[in-house]
C-alpha positions as CSV (number, residue, x, y, z in Angstrom):
1,X,51.0,-10.4,-219.7
2,X,47.4,-10.4,-221.0
3,X,45.4,-12.8,-219.2
4,X,41.7,-12.4,-220.2
5,X,38.9,-14.1,-218.6
6,X,37.7,-17.0,-220.9
7,X,33.8,-18.0,-220.8
8,X,33.1,-21.3,-222.5
9,X,29.2,-21.8,-222.9
10,X,27.6,-25.3,-223.6
11,X,23.9,-25.8,-224.2
12,X,22.8,-29.4,-223.8
13,X,19.5,-31.5,-224.0
14,X,19.4,-35.3,-223.3
15,X,23.1,-36.1,-223.8
16,X,24.0,-38.2,-220.9
17,X,26.2,-40.6,-223.0
18,X,28.3,-37.6,-224.1
19,X,28.0,-34.5,-222.0
20,X,30.6,-35.8,-219.5
21,X,33.5,-35.9,-222.2
22,X,32.7,-32.2,-223.1
23,X,32.6,-30.9,-219.3
24,X,35.7,-32.9,-218.3
25,X,37.4,-31.2,-221.2
26,X,36.8,-27.7,-219.9
27,X,37.2,-28.1,-216.2
28,X,40.5,-29.5,-216.4
29,X,41.9,-26.9,-218.2
30,X,45.3,-25.6,-216.9
31,X,44.5,-21.8,-217.6
32,X,42.8,-20.7,-214.4
33,X,40.9,-17.5,-215.4
34,X,38.0,-19.3,-216.9
35,X,34.3,-19.7,-216.4
36,X,32.0,-22.3,-217.7
37,X,28.2,-22.1,-218.2
38,X,26.0,-24.8,-218.9
39,X,22.3,-24.3,-219.9
40,X,20.4,-27.6,-219.9
41,X,17.1,-27.6,-221.8
42,X,15.2,-29.7,-219.2
43,X,17.0,-32.9,-219.7
44,X,15.2,-36.2,-218.6
45,X,18.0,-38.8,-219.3
46,X,20.5,-38.2,-216.5
47,X,22.2,-35.3,-218.2
48,X,21.4,-33.1,-214.9
49,X,23.1,-35.8,-212.8
50,X,26.3,-35.4,-214.8
51,X,26.1,-31.6,-214.5
52,X,25.6,-31.9,-210.7
53,X,28.8,-34.1,-210.4
54,X,30.8,-31.1,-211.6
55,X,28.7,-28.2,-210.3
56,X,31.6,-26.9,-208.1
57,X,33.7,-26.3,-211.0
58,X,30.7,-24.6,-213.1
59,X,30.1,-20.9,-212.7
60,X,26.4,-21.1,-213.7
61,X,24.1,-23.8,-214.8
62,X,20.4,-24.1,-215.0
63,X,18.1,-26.9,-216.2
64,X,14.7,-25.6,-217.7
65,X,12.8,-25.9,-220.9
66,X,13.9,-23.5,-223.9
67,X,13.1,-22.5,-227.3
68,X,16.2,-24.3,-228.9
69,X,20.0,-23.8,-228.7
70,X,20.1,-20.2,-229.8
71,X,17.5,-19.5,-227.1
72,X,19.8,-21.5,-224.6
73,X,23.0,-19.4,-225.7
74,X,21.0,-16.2,-225.2
75,X,20.2,-17.1,-221.8
76,X,23.7,-18.0,-221.1
77,X,25.1,-14.5,-222.3
78,X,23.2,-12.9,-219.5
79,X,25.5,-14.5,-217.1
80,X,28.9,-13.9,-218.9
81,X,31.7,-12.2,-216.9
82,X,34.5,-13.1,-219.1
83,X,36.2,-11.1,-221.9
84,X,35.9,-13.7,-224.6
85,X,33.3,-16.3,-225.2
86,X,33.5,-19.7,-226.8
87,X,30.6,-21.8,-227.6
88,X,31.0,-25.6,-227.4
89,X,28.6,-28.3,-228.3
90,X,27.5,-31.0,-225.8
91,X,28.9,-33.7,-227.9
92,X,32.3,-31.9,-228.5
93,X,35.5,-31.6,-226.6
94,X,38.6,-29.3,-226.1
95,X,41.6,-30.9,-227.7
96,X,43.8,-30.9,-224.7
97,X,44.1,-29.6,-221.3
98,X,46.3,-26.8,-222.7
99,X,44.2,-25.5,-225.3
100,X,43.0,-22.4,-223.6
101,X,46.3,-21.6,-222.6
102,X,47.7,-21.6,-226.0
103,X,44.8,-19.6,-227.4
104,X,45.3,-16.9,-224.5
105,X,48.9,-16.7,-225.7
106,X,47.7,-15.4,-229.0
107,X,45.2,-12.8,-228.0
108,X,45.6,-9.2,-227.2
109,X,43.8,-6.2,-226.5
110,X,43.3,-5.5,-230.0
111,X,41.7,-9.0,-231.0
112,X,37.9,-9.1,-231.2
113,X,37.5,-12.2,-232.5
114,X,40.2,-15.1,-232.5
115,X,39.6,-17.8,-235.1
116,X,41.1,-21.3,-234.7
117,X,40.8,-24.6,-236.4
118,X,39.2,-27.9,-235.2
119,X,38.9,-31.5,-235.9
120,X,35.8,-32.7,-237.2
121,X,35.3,-36.2,-235.8
122,X,33.8,-38.9,-237.9
123,X,32.2,-41.0,-234.9
124,X,31.4,-44.0,-236.8
125,X,35.0,-44.7,-237.9
126,X,36.7,-43.0,-235.0
127,X,38.4,-40.8,-237.6
128,X,39.5,-37.0,-237.5
129,X,39.4,-34.5,-240.2
130,X,41.5,-31.5,-239.6
131,X,39.1,-28.3,-240.4
132,X,40.2,-24.8,-240.9
133,X,38.6,-21.3,-241.0
134,X,41.5,-20.1,-242.9
135,X,39.4,-18.1,-245.6
136,X,38.6,-15.9,-242.9
137,X,41.9,-14.0,-243.3
138,X,40.4,-12.1,-246.1
139,X,36.9,-10.8,-246.8
140,X,37.4,-11.3,-250.6
141,X,38.0,-15.0,-249.8
142,X,34.8,-15.6,-247.8
143,X,33.0,-18.3,-249.7
144,X,29.4,-17.6,-248.5
145,X,28.8,-20.6,-246.2
146,X,28.7,-21.1,-242.5
147,X,31.7,-19.8,-240.2
148,X,32.2,-22.5,-237.9
149,X,31.7,-21.3,-234.0
150,X,33.8,-24.2,-233.0
151,X,37.1,-22.3,-233.2
152,X,36.0,-18.6,-232.4
153,X,36.8,-16.7,-229.3
154,X,34.4,-13.8,-229.5
155,X,34.9,-10.5,-227.5
156,X,32.0,-10.5,-224.9
157,X,31.2,-6.9,-225.7
158,X,30.0,-7.8,-229.0
159,X,27.1,-9.3,-227.4
160,X,25.9,-6.3,-225.5
161,X,23.6,-5.4,-228.3
162,X,23.5,-8.3,-230.2
163,X,21.7,-11.7,-229.3
164,X,21.2,-14.6,-231.6
165,X,18.0,-14.5,-233.5
166,X,16.0,-17.3,-232.3
167,X,13.5,-17.1,-235.5
168,X,16.4,-19.1,-237.1
169,X,16.6,-22.6,-235.9
170,X,19.6,-23.7,-237.7
171,X,21.8,-20.8,-238.8
172,X,21.2,-17.9,-236.2
173,X,25.2,-18.3,-235.3
174,X,26.0,-18.0,-238.9
175,X,23.9,-14.6,-239.1
176,X,25.5,-13.3,-236.1
177,X,29.2,-13.9,-237.0
178,X,29.0,-13.2,-240.7
179,X,27.6,-9.6,-239.6
180,X,30.7,-9.1,-237.6
181,X,32.9,-10.6,-240.3
182,X,31.8,-7.6,-242.6
183,X,31.9,-4.9,-239.8
184,X,35.2,-3.1,-240.5
185,X,35.3,-2.2,-236.6
186,X,35.9,-5.5,-235.6
187,X,39.3,-7.1,-235.7
188,X,39.8,-10.6,-236.4
189,X,43.0,-13.0,-235.8
190,X,43.4,-16.3,-237.5
191,X,45.5,-19.1,-235.8
192,X,46.2,-22.5,-237.0
193,X,46.0,-24.2,-233.6
194,X,43.0,-26.7,-233.3
195,X,40.7,-25.7,-230.6
196,X,37.9,-28.6,-230.4
197,X,36.9,-32.1,-231.4
198,X,33.6,-31.4,-233.2
199,X,31.4,-34.2,-233.7
200,X,30.1,-34.4,-237.2
201,X,26.3,-34.7,-237.7
202,X,24.6,-31.7,-236.1
203,X,21.4,-30.2,-237.1
204,X,22.9,-28.1,-240.0
205,X,24.5,-31.2,-241.7
206,X,21.4,-33.4,-241.2
207,X,18.6,-31.0,-242.4
208,X,20.2,-29.8,-245.6
209,X,17.2,-28.0,-247.2
210,X,16.1,-26.1,-244.0
211,X,19.7,-24.9,-243.5
212,X,19.9,-23.9,-247.2
213,X,16.8,-21.8,-246.8
214,X,18.0,-20.1,-243.7
215,X,21.3,-19.3,-245.2
216,X,19.4,-17.7,-248.5
217,X,17.3,-15.8,-245.9
218,X,20.2,-14.2,-244.2
219,X,22.1,-13.4,-247.4
220,X,19.0,-11.3,-248.3
221,X,18.6,-9.6,-244.9
222,X,22.3,-8.6,-244.8
223,X,22.4,-7.5,-248.3
224,X,24.8,-10.3,-249.4
225,X,22.7,-11.4,-252.5
226,X,26.1,-11.9,-254.6
227,X,26.1,-15.5,-252.6
228,X,22.5,-16.6,-253.8
229,X,23.4,-17.5,-257.3
230,X,26.9,-19.6,-256.1
231,X,24.6,-21.0,-253.3
232,X,21.8,-22.2,-255.7
233,X,24.3,-23.6,-258.1
234,X,26.0,-25.6,-255.2
235,X,22.6,-26.6,-254.0
236,X,21.7,-28.3,-257.5
237,X,25.3,-30.1,-257.5
238,X,24.6,-31.5,-254.1
239,X,21.2,-32.7,-255.0
240,X,22.9,-34.7,-257.8
241,X,25.5,-35.8,-255.2
242,X,23.1,-36.8,-252.6
243,X,21.1,-39.0,-255.1
244,X,24.5,-40.8,-256.0
245,X,24.9,-41.3,-252.3
246,X,21.4,-42.7,-251.7
247,X,22.0,-45.1,-254.5
248,X,25.1,-46.6,-253.0
249,X,23.7,-46.7,-249.3
250,X,20.7,-48.6,-251.0
251,X,23.4,-51.2,-252.6
252,X,25.3,-51.0,-249.0
253,X,28.5,-49.8,-250.4
254,X,28.3,-46.2,-249.5
255,X,30.4,-46.4,-246.3
256,X,33.2,-48.8,-247.8
257,X,33.5,-46.2,-250.8
258,X,33.5,-43.2,-248.5
259,X,36.1,-45.0,-246.2
260,X,38.4,-45.7,-249.2
261,X,38.2,-42.5,-250.5
262,X,39.1,-40.4,-247.6
263,X,41.7,-42.7,-246.2
264,X,43.3,-44.2,-249.3
265,X,42.7,-41.5,-252.0
266,X,42.4,-38.1,-250.4
267,X,44.1,-39.1,-247.1
268,X,42.2,-36.5,-245.0
269,X,41.1,-39.0,-242.3
270,X,43.5,-39.8,-239.7
271,X,42.8,-41.9,-236.6
272,X,41.3,-40.1,-233.4
273,X,44.0,-39.6,-230.7
274,X,43.9,-37.7,-227.6
275,X,45.2,-37.7,-223.9
276,X,41.9,-36.5,-222.4
277,X,40.9,-38.3,-219.4
278,X,37.4,-38.9,-220.7
279,X,37.3,-39.9,-224.5
280,X,34.2,-41.9,-226.0
281,X,36.5,-42.2,-229.4
282,X,39.5,-43.4,-227.6
283,X,37.3,-45.8,-225.3
284,X,38.3,-44.0,-222.0
285,X,35.8,-43.3,-219.3
286,X,36.2,-42.6,-215.4
């Protein structure tokens, strides 16, 4: 039976109110061949105390200033001894304690990158949205936007000659993964199993213009200019949509409209539920 070692990496900075949920979801996994690495950027709010609480279950951790999340990930990669690597945000959580065991059952020696699904959590509403990477099944269907790392298990050897480009502040993970996506020697596998609860509202979702600029730079660097026109057209549409959103927010009706649309019309928001010991969305704390 194939039992690869799984490495999970978390970069964190001043997340004392959220990091314990993330750590707890990892260290309570039933799969034993697992190592956890945490790189803290020099937190001052008590985050380090939470990390120390679980130090005996963490393979490696440190707390020191860094140049952002991708610099922290590169530091972590120097300590990886696992066969596959999963990156987790400090405000995210694995779906349950059997998640890694189920993923391992889908892995084999031929798989370089396994792509799973995830739930995007709308924290303000305590609602989940099921999100997929299904378009990764075929290169021809790749839409040109980011490949979410929330569901990616990446063979560690792929990092030996490739680190994250820290000249990018928002989209270095996209540059890394899309390059592998178009590498014919890299074998992908897609599964429908959800891997993580991912909190909406990260850097890439709150700095739309900067994110768009980095994407365009990546398209040019990697020779994916066919996506530039599509992306720019989408950008114009998004600006119109954002103006409408801002107007509704000014009137104080945006949240109500959004909730009605996603719950009543589209039906893609579902009440968050999990059985993890610590979950701020369920209101459980140890």
